[in-house]
N, C-alpha and C positions, 0 to 999 in steps of 0.2 A: 408840348402841350395837346392830353390826347382830343378826343373827337369823338363826343356823344353823334355824331352824325358818318358811317360809316361810305365809304369812296363808291361811286354809281358809277363809276365810266367814264367816258369824254364827253357822252351827251347828255346833253342840261338842256328839259323842257320838264314845267318851267324849272328856273334859279329859285330855290324854296330862302327867301330873305326872313329873317326870324327877329324878330319885337323880342327882346329881350326888355324886366320891368325891375328892377326889384321891389318889393311889396312896399307897402306907404313908401316908394321912396321914387314919385315918375320924372321931377330935374335928375337921375342917374340913367331915362330908358337910353336905351341902346339897341341898332340894327345891326344883324352879320350877316354874313350869305356865302354860303356852301359850295362851293363848285370846283370844277375842275385849273388847276393853275394859268391852262388860257385864259380863259374866263376872266378870274383875277386880275389879269393883265389890262384886258380890256377894260376892265370896269377902275384901272388905277388909272387910265389915261381921263376920266372923269371924276374926279376924287374934288371931294368940296375941298376949300381953300383953308379950310380949322382941323383941328384934331377934339376927340375927347378928352374934358374934361378926366383930370389924374384920380377924380374918388369914382365918377367911371367905365374906366378902365379898371378899376380896380376893383370896383363891386362884379362887372362883368367875366372875370376871372374867378373872384370868389363862388361864384354862381354856378359854373361850373363844376363845383365839387359837390352841388345840392340840386341832382339832375332827377333824381326821385323826389322833389317835394316839388320840385320844379313843376313835374310832370303830376302829381295832385292837383298842382294850383293852376294847371290848365283845365286840366278835367271837370273843378269845381267852375272854373269862366264858363265854362262850356254847357254845363249844366244848365248855370245861373241864366245862360244867353238864352238859354232852350225854355226856358221857364216864363222868362220878359215879352219873350216872344210868344209862346201861348196866350199868356193872358194879355196881349196888347193885337190878338187878331183875336180874342174871346168880345173885344171891342166892339158895340156897334158902331158902323160908320169906316172898320178899321180892318187890312190887312195887312199881316205882318208876313214878308217873303223869309224863306230861311238864307240862311246866312250859316258862313261860315268862316265870316271874320269877323273881328272884335265891337262890333254896330248892328243895329238891326237896323233895315230898312223896313219903312211903311209907306205904304197908300191911303189918303185920305180922300173919304168918297163924301163928296158937301162942303158942309160947312167948316173948314179948318179952326178959324179964329175959333168954333162957336164948341168945337171938342177938346179947342186947348183946359177950358177951364176946368171941365168935365174928366179931363186928366189928370192936373192938378189937384183937384178936388175931391176925384174918388165918385162923382156925382152921374151916379143912376144916365140913362138916357131916356 
């Protein structure tokens, strides 16, 4: 099976664990790790005692054929995360922290319970 990630040598820090989600099918979520064989051998010592469902395995293998589409989707998600972070950062009483993850961490200054309905119902401060 062809790899989308070139081998980077024996030194691996940090290990690139990659989640992969099939569009509109979060139940088919899977993750994988790209590492030298000696790292994979160590990880196999602590692998969980269950396997991925057959549909999830098939979705993961098929997704490898759609690298360009996956890259476009990831780019769109990154843009949307940054848009959300900027919108949240503009809310009085909220500091949205920079993120490279699939979530945005915010610090609430003051009354978090009062902030909740403002966010849900778009009520100005």
